[in-house]
MARKOL-618613 format. One line per 4 residues: number of its first residue (from 0); their letters; for each residue z, y, x of C-alpha. Coordinates in nm, 2 decimals. Last residue first. Layout:
BEGIN
NUM) A) Z Y X; ...
This chain:
BEGIN
229) YRTI) -0.10 0.31 1.21; 0.08 0.16 1.51; 0.42 0.22 1.35; 0.33 -0.04 1.09
225) ATPG) 0.34 -0.31 1.35; 0.02 -0.53 1.34; 0.02 -0.60 1.71; 0.39 -0.69 1.71
221) GTTG) 0.67 -0.53 1.51; 0.81 -0.47 1.16; 0.48 -0.56 1.00; 0.21 -0.35 0.84
217) IALH) 0.06 -0.17 0.55; 0.03 0.21 0.52; -0.07 0.36 0.19; -0.17 0.72 0.17
213) PSRA) -0.08 1.01 -0.05; -0.28 1.33 -0.01; -0.04 1.59 -0.16; -0.30 1.72 -0.41
209) PDAW) -0.35 1.35 -0.52; 0.01 1.35 -0.65; 0.19 1.01 -0.66; 0.52 1.01 -0.84
205) RLIE) 0.42 0.91 -1.19; 0.20 0.64 -1.05; 0.47 0.52 -0.81; 0.72 0.50 -1.10
201) RMAE) 0.47 0.29 -1.31; 0.42 0.05 -1.02; 0.80 0.02 -0.97; 0.85 -0.05 -1.33
197) VPVS) 0.58 -0.33 -1.31; 0.73 -0.51 -1.02; 0.53 -0.47 -0.69; 0.21 -0.61 -0.56
193) VCGA) 0.01 -0.57 -0.24; -0.34 -0.72 -0.24; -0.48 -1.01 -0.05; -0.50 -1.30 -0.30
189) TAGH) -0.14 -1.23 -0.41; 0.18 -1.41 -0.37; 0.35 -1.53 -0.69; 0.33 -1.52 -1.07
185) GNVH) 0.17 -1.18 -1.10; 0.33 -0.86 -0.97; 0.18 -0.52 -1.06; -0.08 -0.35 -0.84
181) LFIG) -0.16 -0.20 -0.51; -0.52 -0.29 -0.47; -0.77 -0.47 -0.24; -1.09 -0.55 -0.43
177) AGRG) -1.33 -0.63 -0.15; -1.33 -0.81 0.18; -1.47 -0.81 0.53; -1.78 -1.01 0.45
173) RVPR) -2.01 -0.72 0.41; -1.87 -0.41 0.58; -1.81 -0.14 0.32; -1.83 0.23 0.43
169) AYNF) -1.58 0.42 0.22; -1.42 0.11 0.07; -1.34 -0.14 0.34; -0.97 -0.08 0.26
165) DVVL) -0.96 0.22 0.03; -0.67 0.09 -0.17; -0.73 0.12 -0.54; -0.41 0.19 -0.74
161) AHAY) -0.32 -0.05 -1.02; -0.16 -0.06 -1.36; -0.17 -0.34 -1.62; -0.39 -0.50 -1.36
157) QTPF) -0.15 -0.78 -1.26; -0.05 -0.85 -1.62; -0.38 -0.80 -1.80; -0.58 -1.00 -1.54
153) DALR) -0.89 -1.11 -1.72; -0.96 -0.75 -1.81; -1.06 -0.68 -1.45; -1.36 -0.91 -1.45
149) ESEA) -1.35 -1.00 -1.08; -1.65 -1.08 -0.87; -1.84 -1.36 -0.69; -1.87 -1.59 -0.99
145) ARCD) -1.99 -1.28 -1.19; -2.28 -1.23 -0.96; -2.36 -0.86 -0.88; -2.74 -0.80 -0.88
141) APRP) -2.75 -0.76 -1.26; -2.50 -0.49 -1.26; -2.15 -0.54 -1.42; -2.09 -0.29 -1.69
137) DTWR) -1.89 -0.10 -1.59; -1.87 -0.13 -1.22; -1.58 -0.06 -0.98; -1.70 -0.10 -0.62
133) NYSR) -1.65 -0.34 -0.33; -2.02 -0.44 -0.32; -2.23 -0.24 -0.57; -2.56 -0.29 -0.38
129) SSND) -2.49 -0.66 -0.43; -2.53 -0.93 -0.16; -2.17 -0.94 -0.06; -2.06 -1.00 -0.43
125) ECWW) -1.72 -0.86 -0.47; -1.79 -0.63 -0.76; -1.48 -0.51 -0.95; -1.57 -0.55 -1.31
121) STPT) -1.51 -0.35 -1.63; -1.70 -0.49 -1.93; -1.40 -0.58 -2.15; -1.26 -0.23 -2.07
117) VARY) -1.02 -0.12 -1.81; -0.92 0.25 -1.85; -0.97 0.45 -1.54; -0.70 0.68 -1.40
113) DHRT) -0.78 0.98 -1.18; -0.44 1.03 -1.02; -0.20 1.27 -1.19; 0.01 1.02 -1.38
109) GPPA) 0.29 1.21 -1.57; 0.31 0.97 -1.86; 0.22 0.62 -1.74; -0.15 0.56 -1.76
105) AETG) -0.25 0.34 -2.06; -0.26 -0.03 -2.02; -0.55 -0.25 -1.88; -0.52 -0.02 -1.57
101) FAFP) -0.69 0.20 -1.32; -0.60 0.43 -1.03; -0.82 0.63 -0.79; -0.91 0.69 -0.43
97) LGFL) -0.58 0.58 -0.26; -0.63 0.63 0.12; -0.55 0.37 0.38; -0.35 0.31 0.69
93) GTPT) -0.37 -0.04 0.84; -0.29 -0.40 0.77; -0.52 -0.62 0.56; -0.35 -0.86 0.32
89) TSTG) -0.47 -1.22 0.36; -0.61 -1.44 0.09; -0.88 -1.56 0.33; -1.17 -1.51 0.09
85) QERA) -1.32 -1.21 0.28; -1.25 -1.19 0.65; -1.00 -0.95 0.81; -1.05 -0.84 1.17
81) TGEV) -1.05 -0.46 1.11; -0.76 -0.50 0.87; -0.53 -0.67 1.12; -0.39 -0.97 0.92
77) LGHS) -0.12 -1.04 0.67; 0.01 -1.35 0.50; -0.18 -1.64 0.37; -0.06 -1.60 0.01
73) GFRA) -0.13 -1.23 0.04; 0.15 -0.99 0.00; 0.44 -0.94 -0.24; 0.67 -0.64 -0.25
69) PASG) 1.04 -0.57 -0.33; 1.09 -0.21 -0.44; 1.16 0.14 -0.29; 1.21 0.50 -0.40
65) TERW) 1.21 0.86 -0.28; 1.28 0.81 0.09; 1.28 1.13 0.29; 1.04 1.24 0.56
61) QGDR) 1.15 1.57 0.72; 0.95 1.89 0.78; 1.11 2.08 0.49; 1.02 1.80 0.26
57) LDWW) 0.78 1.51 0.33; 0.81 1.26 0.05; 0.83 0.88 0.08; 0.75 0.57 -0.11
53) TVTG) 0.88 0.23 0.00; 0.73 -0.11 -0.05; 0.93 -0.40 0.09; 0.85 -0.75 0.20
49) TTAH) 0.71 -1.08 0.08; 0.43 -1.32 0.18; 0.53 -1.34 0.55; 0.32 -1.51 0.81
45) TDAA) 0.20 -1.18 0.97; 0.56 -1.07 1.03; 0.87 -0.92 0.86; 0.65 -0.74 0.60
41) VATI) 0.63 -0.37 0.54; 0.44 -0.17 0.27; 0.48 0.20 0.33; 0.38 0.46 0.07
37) LQSG) 0.33 0.82 0.19; 0.34 1.17 0.05; 0.31 1.50 0.23; -0.04 1.46 0.36
33) GGTD) -0.20 1.41 0.70; -0.27 1.04 0.67; 0.06 0.92 0.80; -0.04 0.86 1.17
29) AMRA) 0.12 0.71 1.48; 0.43 0.61 1.28; 0.79 0.69 1.39; 0.84 0.98 1.16
25) PLEP) 0.71 0.77 0.87; 0.99 0.52 0.94; 1.28 0.76 0.92; 1.42 0.88 1.25
21) APAS) 1.73 0.71 1.36; 2.06 0.87 1.25; 2.28 1.01 1.53; 2.61 0.81 1.51
17) GLTF) 2.61 0.70 1.88; 2.55 1.05 2.01; 2.83 1.20 1.80; 3.06 0.92 1.89
13) LSAA) 2.99 0.95 2.26; 3.06 1.33 2.24; 3.38 1.27 2.06; 3.49 1.02 2.32
9) ALVT) 3.41 1.26 2.60; 3.60 1.54 2.42; 3.91 1.32 2.38; 3.90 1.21 2.74
5) AVVP) 3.86 1.56 2.87; 4.16 1.67 2.65; 4.38 1.39 2.79; 4.27 1.46 3.15
1) RM) 4.36 1.83 3.14; 4.07 2.06 3.20
């Protein structure tokens, strides 16, 4: 092979290797929940209160970004979900299911998740001593103290639309935390939830299909809470 031709082919080979796209984020994760839809919520580090939420579809064996929006996290940043303590205003990291949706406003057209309408008597019980700890209740049971819980109708902006995150939900550990949702932005950082602009929340609800087992992964770009760990 003549030197000029060899040089051109070598350069072309390097260009091809160098331009190969990196795998999309879900393809680099340890687990995506086994379904064909995924929401990722990523912060720069555990001190961050903002980041990005992206929703993905698995098509023909490839994860493809469907939409994204700026996100807000807890006012005290993020923390490994298994080590979280209630009342710390931290967002738990990990991979979570999305049991159902709710809202003070009607479900966006096309919503397929079970969607519960918030009434004046709808509460999320966060009382560690209650049998209803980390559960939707309507009405609030006698053993769930109002001072230790959230009356959902009191937050018409944030809970216009929300998805329940199954953090500490299936088998609640007392003191770890309750009432973690993906919901609409309020005035600033959250008390531990993940929030997005209202139009993004509506788009997520129109997009999410329970038959495709959507999950939410929360994490940082690197370190012990890197989203790729989950």
